[in-house]
VOKE-724941 format. One record per atom (N, C-alpha, C, O): residue in three letters; chain; atom name; x, y negated, z negated. Coordinates in Angstrom, 1 decimal. Each point is the difference from the previous one (the first is absolute). Example, Ala and Ser with C-alpha at 12.3 -4.5 7.8 and 13.67 -1.06 7.14 Angstrom:
# VOKE-724941
PT  ALA  A  N  13.2  5.7  -7.8
PT  ALA  A  CA  -0.9  -1.2  0.0
PT  ALA  A  C  0.9  -1.2  0.0
PT  ALA  A  O  1.0  0.0  -0.7
PT  SER  A  N  -1.4  -1.1  1.4
PT  SER  A  CA  0.9  -1.1  0.0
PT  SER  A  C  -0.8  -1.1  -0.8
PT  SER  A  O  0.5  -1.1  -0.1
END
This chain:
# VOKE-724941
PT  UNK  A  N  -26.4  -5.2  -10.5
PT  UNK  A  CA  -1.4  0.2  0.3
PT  UNK  A  C  -0.7  0.9  -1.0
PT  UNK  A  O  -1.1  -0.3  -0.4
PT  UNK  A  N  1.7  1.3  0.0
PT  UNK  A  CA  -0.6  0.9  -1.0
PT  UNK  A  C  -0.3  -0.7  -1.3
PT  UNK  A  O  -1.1  0.2  -0.5
PT  UNK  A  N  2.1  -0.9  0.0
PT  UNK  A  CA  -0.3  -0.7  -1.3
PT  UNK  A  C  -1.2  -1.0  0.1
PT  UNK  A  O  -0.8  0.0  -0.9
PT  UNK  A  N  0.8  -0.7  2.0
PT  UNK  A  CA  -1.1  -0.9  0.2
PT  UNK  A  C  -1.4  0.7  0.1
PT  UNK  A  O  -1.0  -0.5  -0.5
PT  UNK  A  N  1.0  1.6  1.2
PT  UNK  A  CA  -1.2  0.8  0.2
PT  UNK  A  C  -0.5  0.5  -1.4
PT  UNK  A  O  -1.2  -0.1  -0.3
PT  UNK  A  N  2.1  0.6  -0.5
PT  UNK  A  CA  -0.4  0.5  -1.4
PT  UNK  A  C  -0.6  -1.2  -0.8
PT  UNK  A  O  -1.0  0.1  -0.6
PT  UNK  A  N  1.8  -1.2  0.7
PT  UNK  A  CA  -0.5  -1.2  -0.8
PT  UNK  A  C  -1.3  -0.5  0.5
PT  UNK  A  O  -0.9  -0.3  -0.8
PT  UNK  A  N  0.7  0.3  2.1
PT  UNK  A  CA  -1.3  -0.5  0.5
PT  UNK  A  C  -1.2  0.9  -0.3
PT  UNK  A  O  -1.1  -0.5  -0.2
PT  UNK  A  N  1.4  1.8  0.0
PT  UNK  A  CA  -1.1  0.9  -0.4
PT  UNK  A  C  -0.5  -0.3  -1.4
PT  UNK  A  O  -1.2  0.1  -0.3
PT  UNK  A  N  2.1  -0.5  -0.6
PT  UNK  A  CA  -0.3  -0.4  -1.3
PT  UNK  A  C  -0.5  -1.4  -0.2
PT  UNK  A  O  -0.8  -0.3  -0.9
PT  UNK  A  N  1.4  -0.6  1.7
PT  UNK  A  CA  -0.2  -1.4  -0.1
PT  UNK  A  C  -0.3  -0.6  1.4
PT  UNK  A  O  0.9  -0.5  0.6
PT  UNK  A  N  -2.1  0.6  -0.1
PT  UNK  A  CA  -0.3  -0.3  1.4
PT  UNK  A  C  0.0  -1.5  0.4
PT  UNK  A  O  0.1  -0.3  1.1
PT  UNK  A  N  -0.2  -0.6  -2.1
PT  UNK  A  CA  -0.1  -1.4  0.4
PT  UNK  A  C  1.4  -0.6  0.4
PT  UNK  A  O  1.0  0.4  -0.5
PT  UNK  A  N  -1.1  -1.4  1.4
PT  UNK  A  CA  1.3  -0.7  0.4
PT  UNK  A  C  0.6  -0.8  -1.2
PT  UNK  A  O  1.2  -0.1  -0.1
PT  UNK  A  N  -2.1  -0.3  -0.8
PT  UNK  A  CA  0.5  -0.8  -1.1
PT  UNK  A  C  0.9  0.9  -0.9
PT  UNK  A  O  0.9  -0.4  -0.7
PT  UNK  A  N  -1.2  1.7  0.6
PT  UNK  A  CA  0.8  1.0  -0.8
PT  UNK  A  C  1.3  0.1  0.7
PT  UNK  A  O  1.1  0.0  -0.7
PT  UNK  A  N  -1.0  0.1  2.0
PT  UNK  A  CA  1.3  0.2  0.7
PT  UNK  A  C  0.8  -1.3  -0.2
PT  UNK  A  O  1.3  0.1  0.0
PT  UNK  A  N  -1.9  -1.2  -0.1
PT  UNK  A  CA  0.7  -1.3  -0.2
PT  UNK  A  C  0.8  0.0  -1.3
PT  UNK  A  O  0.8  -0.9  -0.2
PT  UNK  A  N  -1.2  1.7  -0.8
PT  UNK  A  CA  0.7  0.0  -1.3
PT  UNK  A  C  1.3  0.8  0.0
PT  UNK  A  O  0.7  -0.1  -1.0
PT  UNK  A  N  -0.4  0.8  2.1
PT  UNK  A  CA  1.2  0.8  0.0
PT  UNK  A  C  1.0  -0.7  0.8
PT  UNK  A  O  -0.1  -0.2  1.2
PT  UNK  A  N  1.3  -0.1  -1.8
PT  UNK  A  CA  1.1  -0.6  0.7
PT  UNK  A  C  0.5  0.9  1.1
PT  UNK  A  O  0.1  1.2  -0.2
PT  UNK  A  N  0.3  -1.8  1.3
PT  UNK  A  CA  0.7  0.8  1.0
PT  UNK  A  C  1.3  -0.7  0.4
PT  UNK  A  O  0.0  -1.1  0.4
PT  UNK  A  N  1.1  1.9  -0.6
PT  UNK  A  CA  1.3  -0.6  0.3
PT  UNK  A  C  0.7  1.1  0.9
PT  UNK  A  O  -0.2  1.2  -0.1
PT  UNK  A  N  1.2  -1.7  0.9
PT  UNK  A  CA  0.8  1.0  0.7
PT  UNK  A  C  0.7  0.9  -0.9
PT  UNK  A  O  0.6  -0.5  -1.1
PT  UNK  A  N  -0.5  1.8  1.4
PT  UNK  A  CA  0.6  1.0  -0.9
PT  UNK  A  C  0.4  1.2  0.8
PT  UNK  A  O  -0.5  0.2  1.1
PT  UNK  A  N  1.5  0.5  -1.6
PT  UNK  A  CA  0.4  1.3  0.6
PT  UNK  A  C  0.0  1.0  -1.1
PT  UNK  A  O  0.6  -0.2  -1.1
PT  UNK  A  N  -1.3  1.3  1.3
PT  UNK  A  CA  0.0  1.1  -1.0
PT  UNK  A  C  -0.4  -0.4  -1.4
PT  UNK  A  O  0.7  0.4  -1.0
PT  UNK  A  N  -1.7  -1.2  0.9
PT  UNK  A  CA  -0.6  -0.4  -1.3
PT  UNK  A  C  1.0  -0.9  -0.8
PT  UNK  A  O  -0.1  -0.1  -1.2
PT  UNK  A  N  1.1  -0.5  1.8
PT  UNK  A  CA  0.9  -0.8  -0.7
PT  UNK  A  C  -0.5  -1.5  0.0
PT  UNK  A  O  -1.0  -0.3  0.5
PT  UNK  A  N  1.8  -0.5  -1.1
PT  UNK  A  CA  -0.3  -1.4  -0.1
PT  UNK  A  C  0.4  -0.7  1.4
PT  UNK  A  O  0.8  0.6  0.7
PT  UNK  A  N  -1.3  -1.8  -0.4
PT  UNK  A  CA  0.4  -0.6  1.2
PT  UNK  A  C  1.5  -0.3  0.1
PT  UNK  A  O  0.6  0.0  1.1
PT  UNK  A  N  0.1  -0.1  -2.2
PT  UNK  A  CA  1.4  -0.2  0.0
PT  UNK  A  C  0.8  1.1  0.6
PT  UNK  A  O  1.1  -0.2  0.5
PT  UNK  A  N  -1.6  1.4  -0.6
PT  UNK  A  CA  0.7  1.2  0.6
PT  UNK  A  C  0.2  -0.2  1.5
PT  UNK  A  O  0.9  0.5  0.6
PT  UNK  A  N  -1.8  -1.2  0.1
PT  UNK  A  CA  0.1  -0.3  1.4
PT  UNK  A  C  1.3  -0.8  0.3
PT  UNK  A  O  0.6  0.1  1.1
PT  UNK  A  N  -0.2  -0.9  -2.1
PT  UNK  A  CA  1.2  -0.8  0.2
PT  UNK  A  C  1.3  0.7  -0.3
PT  UNK  A  O  1.0  -0.4  0.5
PT  UNK  A  N  -1.1  1.5  -1.2
PT  UNK  A  CA  1.2  0.8  -0.3
PT  UNK  A  C  0.7  0.6  1.2
PT  UNK  A  O  1.2  0.1  0.0
PT  UNK  A  N  -2.0  0.4  0.9
PT  UNK  A  CA  0.5  0.8  1.1
PT  UNK  A  C  -0.6  -0.4  1.3
PT  UNK  A  O  -1.3  0.0  0.1
PT  UNK  A  N  2.0  -0.4  0.9
PT  UNK  A  CA  -0.5  -0.5  1.2
PT  UNK  A  C  -0.9  1.1  0.7
PT  UNK  A  O  -1.0  -0.4  0.7
PT  UNK  A  N  1.2  1.7  -0.9
PT  UNK  A  CA  -0.8  1.0  0.6
PT  UNK  A  C  -1.4  0.0  -0.6
PT  UNK  A  O  -0.9  0.5  0.7
PT  UNK  A  N  0.7  -1.0  -1.9
PT  UNK  A  CA  -1.3  0.0  -0.6
PT  UNK  A  C  -0.9  -1.0  0.6
PT  UNK  A  O  -1.3  0.1  -0.1
PT  UNK  A  N  1.8  -1.2  0.7
PT  UNK  A  CA  -0.8  -1.1  0.4
PT  UNK  A  C  -1.1  0.3  1.0
PT  UNK  A  O  -1.0  -0.6  0.1
PT  UNK  A  N  1.3  1.6  0.7
PT  UNK  A  CA  -1.0  0.5  1.1
PT  UNK  A  C  -0.8  1.2  -0.5
PT  UNK  A  O  -0.7  0.5  0.8
PT  UNK  A  N  0.8  -0.2  -2.1
PT  UNK  A  CA  -0.7  1.2  -0.5
PT  UNK  A  C  -1.0  -0.4  -1.1
PT  UNK  A  O  0.0  0.5  -1.1
PT  UNK  A  N  -0.9  -1.4  1.4
PT  UNK  A  CA  -0.9  -0.5  -1.0
PT  UNK  A  C  -1.1  1.0  -0.1
PT  UNK  A  O  -1.1  -0.1  0.5
PT  UNK  A  N  1.3  1.2  -1.3
PT  UNK  A  CA  -0.9  1.1  -0.2
PT  UNK  A  C  0.1  0.4  -1.5
PT  UNK  A  O  1.0  0.6  -0.4
PT  UNK  A  N  -2.0  -0.8  -0.4
PT  UNK  A  CA  0.0  0.3  -1.4
PT  UNK  A  C  -0.1  1.5  -0.3
PT  UNK  A  O  0.2  0.4  -1.1
PT  UNK  A  N  -0.4  0.5  2.1
PT  UNK  A  CA  -0.2  1.4  -0.2
PT  UNK  A  C  1.3  0.7  -0.3
PT  UNK  A  O  -0.1  1.1  -0.6
PT  UNK  A  N  1.2  -1.6  1.0
PT  UNK  A  CA  1.2  0.7  -0.1
PT  UNK  A  C  0.4  0.8  1.2
PT  UNK  A  O  1.2  0.5  0.1
PT  UNK  A  N  -2.1  -0.4  0.9
PT  UNK  A  CA  0.3  0.8  1.2
PT  UNK  A  C  1.0  -0.8  0.9
PT  UNK  A  O  0.6  0.6  0.9
PT  UNK  A  N  -0.4  -1.9  -1.2
PT  UNK  A  CA  1.0  -0.8  0.7
PT  UNK  A  C  1.4  0.4  -0.3
PT  UNK  A  O  0.9  -0.3  0.8
PT  UNK  A  N  -0.7  0.9  -2.0
PT  UNK  A  CA  1.4  0.3  -0.4
PT  UNK  A  C  0.3  1.4  0.6
PT  UNK  A  O  -0.2  1.0  -0.7
PT  UNK  A  N  0.8  -1.0  1.8
PT  UNK  A  CA  0.2  1.3  0.8
PT  UNK  A  C  0.9  1.0  -0.7
PT  UNK  A  O  -0.2  1.2  0.1
PT  UNK  A  N  1.2  -1.7  -0.8
PT  UNK  A  CA  0.9  0.9  -0.6
PT  UNK  A  C  -0.6  0.7  -1.3
PT  UNK  A  O  0.7  0.9  -0.5
PT  UNK  A  N  -1.9  -1.3  0.1
PT  UNK  A  CA  -0.5  0.5  -1.2
PT  UNK  A  C  -1.3  0.9  0.2
PT  UNK  A  O  -0.2  1.0  -0.6
PT  UNK  A  N  -0.7  -1.5  1.5
PT  UNK  A  CA  -1.3  0.6  0.2
PT  UNK  A  C  0.0  1.1  1.0
PT  UNK  A  O  0.6  -0.3  1.1
PT  UNK  A  N  -1.2  1.4  -1.3
PT  UNK  A  CA  0.0  1.1  0.9
PT  UNK  A  C  -0.8  -0.3  1.2
PT  UNK  A  O  0.3  0.5  1.1
PT  UNK  A  N  -1.3  -1.3  -1.2
PT  UNK  A  CA  -0.9  -0.4  1.2
PT  UNK  A  C  0.2  -1.5  0.2
PT  UNK  A  O  -1.0  -0.8  0.1
PT  UNK  A  N  2.3  0.4  0.1
PT  UNK  A  CA  0.3  -1.4  0.2
PT  UNK  A  C  -0.6  -0.5  1.3
PT  UNK  A  O  -0.3  0.8  1.0
PT  UNK  A  N  0.0  -2.1  -0.9
PT  UNK  A  CA  -0.4  -0.6  1.2
PT  UNK  A  C  1.1  0.1  1.1
PT  UNK  A  O  1.1  -0.1  -0.4
PT  UNK  A  N  -1.5  0.2  1.6
PT  UNK  A  CA  1.0  0.1  1.1
PT  UNK  A  C  0.4  -1.4  0.4
PT  UNK  A  O  0.8  -0.1  0.9
END
């Protein structure tokens, strides 16, 4: 949500948003990372908070 809010502040039109690809990802990785580990498949969060063993404020 934060990334989209910042982007929308600078580029408010829907046509601008349509230029940005959106793919499933975890911790800013490529979509292929979701296939590497079964635990990643339910953690579609690009912020990195989904990686509990790494982030101090991980998602519950």
